[in-house]
C-alpha positions as CSV (number, residue, x, y, z in Angstrom):
1,X,-17.3,11.9,12.1
2,X,-17.3,15.1,10.4
3,X,-18.3,15.4,6.6
4,X,-14.9,15.8,5.4
5,X,-13.5,12.1,7.1
6,X,-16.9,10.1,6.0
7,X,-16.1,7.7,3.2
8,X,-19.6,6.2,3.1
9,X,-20.6,5.2,-0.5
10,X,-16.7,4.7,-1.5
11,X,-15.6,1.4,-2.5
12,X,-11.8,0.8,-1.7
13,X,-9.6,-1.6,-2.6
14,X,-6.5,-2.7,-0.5
15,X,-3.7,-5.2,-1.8
16,X,-1.9,-6.9,0.9
17,X,-5.0,-6.0,3.1
18,X,-4.8,-9.1,5.4
19,X,-2.1,-8.5,7.2
20,X,0.4,-5.6,8.5
21,X,0.0,-2.2,7.2
22,X,-2.7,-3.2,4.5
23,X,-5.0,-4.9,7.3
24,X,-4.9,-1.5,9.3
25,X,-5.6,0.5,6.4
26,X,-8.8,-2.2,5.8
27,X,-9.8,-1.3,9.3
28,X,-9.3,2.5,9.0
29,X,-11.2,2.7,5.7
30,X,-14.0,0.5,7.2
31,X,-14.3,2.6,10.1
32,X,-14.7,5.9,7.8
33,X,-17.4,4.2,6.4
34,X,-15.9,3.0,2.9
35,X,-16.9,-0.6,1.3
36,X,-13.6,-2.4,1.2
37,X,-12.7,-5.1,-0.8
38,X,-9.4,-7.2,1.0
39,X,-6.9,-8.0,-1.3
40,X,-4.9,-11.3,0.0
41,X,-2.5,-13.7,-1.6
42,X,-1.8,-16.8,0.7
43,X,-4.0,-16.6,3.4
44,X,-7.9,-16.6,2.6
45,X,-8.8,-17.6,6.4
46,X,-7.0,-14.3,7.6
47,X,-8.8,-12.3,5.2
48,X,-12.1,-13.8,6.1
49,X,-11.1,-13.2,9.9
50,X,-10.5,-9.8,9.0
51,X,-13.6,-9.3,6.7
52,X,-15.6,-10.7,10.0
53,X,-14.5,-8.1,12.0
54,X,-15.3,-4.9,9.9
55,X,-18.3,-2.7,10.7
56,X,-21.5,-3.3,8.6
57,X,-20.8,-2.7,4.6
58,X,-20.5,-4.4,1.6
59,X,-17.1,-5.6,2.0
60,X,-15.6,-8.6,0.0
61,X,-12.2,-10.7,-0.1
62,X,-10.6,-11.2,-3.6
63,X,-7.4,-13.2,-4.1
64,X,-5.0,-11.1,-5.8
65,X,-1.3,-12.4,-7.0
66,X,1.2,-9.6,-8.0
67,X,2.7,-11.6,-10.4
68,X,-0.6,-12.3,-12.4
69,X,-2.1,-9.5,-14.0
70,X,-5.0,-11.6,-14.9
71,X,-6.1,-11.6,-10.9
72,X,-6.3,-8.0,-11.2
73,X,-8.7,-8.0,-14.5
74,X,-10.9,-10.4,-12.3
75,X,-10.6,-7.9,-10.1
76,X,-11.8,-5.2,-12.4
77,X,-14.7,-7.6,-13.6
78,X,-15.9,-7.8,-9.8
79,X,-15.8,-4.4,-9.3
80,X,-18.1,-3.9,-12.6
81,X,-20.6,-6.2,-11.0
82,X,-20.9,-3.7,-8.1
83,X,-21.4,-0.5,-10.1
84,X,-18.1,0.1,-12.0
85,X,-16.8,2.4,-9.7
86,X,-13.7,2.1,-7.5
87,X,-12.5,5.5,-5.4
88,X,-9.5,4.1,-3.5
89,X,-6.8,1.7,-4.4
90,X,-4.3,1.2,-1.8
91,X,-1.0,-0.8,-3.1
92,X,0.4,-2.4,0.1
93,X,1.1,-5.6,-0.8
94,X,5.1,-6.2,-1.6
95,X,7.9,-8.6,-1.0
96,X,11.5,-8.4,0.4
97,X,14.2,-10.5,1.9
98,X,16.8,-9.1,4.4
99,X,20.1,-8.9,2.4
100,X,22.9,-6.9,3.5
101,X,23.8,-4.7,0.7
102,X,27.6,-6.0,0.4
103,X,26.3,-9.4,-0.2
104,X,26.2,-9.0,-4.0
105,X,25.5,-13.2,-4.3
106,X,23.0,-13.7,-1.9
107,X,20.9,-11.1,-4.0
108,X,20.6,-13.6,-6.9
109,X,19.0,-12.8,-10.4
110,X,15.8,-14.5,-9.6
111,X,15.4,-12.8,-6.3
112,X,16.0,-9.5,-7.7
113,X,13.5,-10.3,-10.2
114,X,10.7,-11.3,-7.8
115,X,11.1,-8.2,-5.8
116,X,10.8,-5.9,-9.0
117,X,8.0,-8.1,-10.2
118,X,6.2,-7.8,-6.6
119,X,7.0,-4.1,-6.0
120,X,6.8,-2.3,-9.2
121,X,5.1,-4.7,-11.6
122,X,2.3,-5.6,-9.6
123,X,1.2,-2.1,-8.3
124,X,1.3,-0.7,-12.0
125,X,-0.7,-3.9,-13.1
126,X,-3.3,-3.0,-10.3
127,X,-3.5,0.2,-11.7
128,X,-3.8,-0.5,-15.2
129,X,-6.3,-3.1,-14.8
130,X,-8.6,-0.5,-12.6
131,X,-8.0,2.6,-14.3
132,X,-11.4,2.5,-15.9
133,X,-13.1,2.0,-12.5
134,X,-11.2,4.7,-11.0
135,X,-11.5,7.1,-13.5
136,X,-15.4,6.5,-13.4
137,X,-15.4,7.9,-9.8
138,X,-14.2,11.0,-10.7
139,X,-12.5,11.6,-7.5
140,X,-10.3,8.7,-6.9
141,X,-7.1,8.3,-5.3
142,X,-4.2,5.6,-5.9
143,X,-2.0,5.1,-2.8
144,X,1.3,3.2,-3.4
145,X,3.1,2.1,-0.2
146,X,6.4,2.5,-0.4
147,X,9.4,3.4,1.8
148,X,11.9,5.7,2.7
149,X,14.2,3.0,1.5
150,X,13.4,4.5,-2.3
151,X,15.1,7.7,-1.3
152,X,17.9,6.8,1.4
153,X,18.8,3.5,-0.2
154,X,19.0,2.1,3.2
155,X,16.6,-1.0,3.4
156,X,16.4,-4.7,3.6
157,X,18.5,-5.2,0.3
158,X,19.7,-3.6,-2.9
159,X,16.5,-4.6,-4.8
160,X,14.0,-3.7,-2.4
161,X,15.6,0.0,-2.3
162,X,15.7,0.5,-6.4
163,X,12.2,-1.2,-6.4
164,X,10.7,1.9,-4.2
165,X,12.3,4.4,-5.6
166,X,10.8,3.4,-9.1
167,X,7.2,3.0,-7.3
168,X,8.2,6.7,-6.5
169,X,9.1,7.9,-9.5
170,X,5.7,5.5,-11.6
171,X,3.7,7.7,-8.7
172,X,5.3,10.9,-10.4
173,X,4.2,9.9,-13.8
174,X,0.9,8.6,-13.2
175,X,0.1,11.4,-11.0
176,X,0.8,13.9,-14.1
177,X,-1.1,11.3,-16.5
178,X,-3.8,10.1,-14.8
179,X,-5.4,13.8,-13.5
180,X,-7.8,15.1,-12.5
181,X,-9.7,12.4,-12.0
182,X,-7.2,10.2,-10.3
183,X,-4.8,11.3,-7.7
184,X,-1.5,9.0,-7.2
185,X,0.4,9.3,-4.0
186,X,2.9,7.6,-2.2
187,X,3.2,6.9,1.4
188,X,6.8,6.2,3.0
189,X,7.4,4.6,6.2
190,X,10.5,3.8,7.8
191,X,10.9,0.7,9.8
192,X,7.5,-0.3,11.0
193,X,6.3,-2.9,13.4
194,X,5.0,-5.7,11.4
195,X,6.4,-8.9,10.4
196,X,7.0,-7.8,6.7
197,X,10.9,-7.9,7.4
198,X,12.0,-11.5,8.7
199,X,14.2,-11.2,11.5
200,X,13.2,-7.6,12.7
201,X,11.9,-8.2,16.0
202,X,10.1,-5.4,18.3
203,X,13.5,-5.1,20.2
204,X,15.1,-3.9,17.4
205,X,12.4,-1.8,16.2
206,X,12.8,0.1,19.8
207,X,16.6,0.3,19.5
208,X,16.2,1.9,16.2
209,X,13.8,4.3,17.2
210,X,16.0,5.7,19.9
211,X,17.9,7.7,17.2
212,X,15.2,9.2,15.4
213,X,13.6,12.7,16.0
214,X,10.3,11.6,17.9
215,X,12.0,8.4,19.5
216,X,8.6,6.4,18.9
217,X,8.3,2.7,17.1
218,X,6.3,3.3,13.9
219,X,2.9,1.2,14.2
220,X,0.9,-0.2,10.9
221,X,-2.1,2.0,12.1
222,X,0.3,5.0,12.2
223,X,0.5,4.6,8.3
224,X,-3.0,3.5,7.9
225,X,-3.9,6.8,9.6
226,X,-2.0,8.5,6.6
227,X,-3.2,6.7,3.9
228,X,-6.5,7.4,5.0
229,X,-5.8,11.4,5.0
230,X,-4.8,10.6,1.6
231,X,-8.2,10.0,0.7
232,X,-9.9,12.6,3.0
233,X,-8.1,15.6,3.3
234,X,-5.4,15.7,0.7
235,X,-7.5,16.6,-2.3
236,X,-4.8,18.6,-4.2
237,X,-2.0,16.6,-3.7
238,X,-0.7,14.4,-6.3
239,X,2.8,12.6,-7.7
240,X,4.1,13.5,-4.3
241,X,5.4,11.4,-1.5
242,X,4.1,11.5,2.4
243,X,6.8,10.3,4.8
244,X,5.7,8.3,8.1
245,X,9.0,7.3,9.8
246,X,9.1,9.4,13.0
247,X,12.2,11.4,11.3
248,X,13.9,8.4,11.0
249,X,15.4,9.8,7.5
250,X,16.7,13.2,9.1
């Protein structure tokens, strides 16, 4: 491992870290030497299993609820107990439901609000609660896992598309506001081989990939590799978006 790839001595938090893109990111960061706090919402068992699989380090788990800012304040206190410095925050947790864009009745006000809280307010609550610890790093990065839905307006539902556009916009605002100590980058995949969108199976992903320039399914680890690069290589990037979609948006 080259010096630039080595994250030894660095602390990372990954929300939604027990599954999908989040879990792949936890593995990548830990393999690079970082200590990782795995944020989970509903499955402590899965988070603990992932924790036990990681290479040696000061890894931990934390229960985080996107709708509950107090859970992120508790995480800040946990980090203070470890020295008060956070180097990498990956906002990977989110929520959606597959609803055709024309079906306005199915996308109820309640569901719309749930999606916005999970995908916009949740990441913002995390950033706000952990800002002091990130600033203490002096060279921190926040990576918001977004989606090409934020700029293509084509995705699992109208509210999801809007939420990811808003998340990218927040990243631009905070990239300007939090520098120079903290960088903010969006990583925007297209359709990824996870169970994030109910009802989207491997066959559908493979069929869709045939119409993209690279003709390959995007795996969770492909996105995790881009997130790792945000921490290790993209040192002069902030307020911008890294697209990881095999060219699907073209």
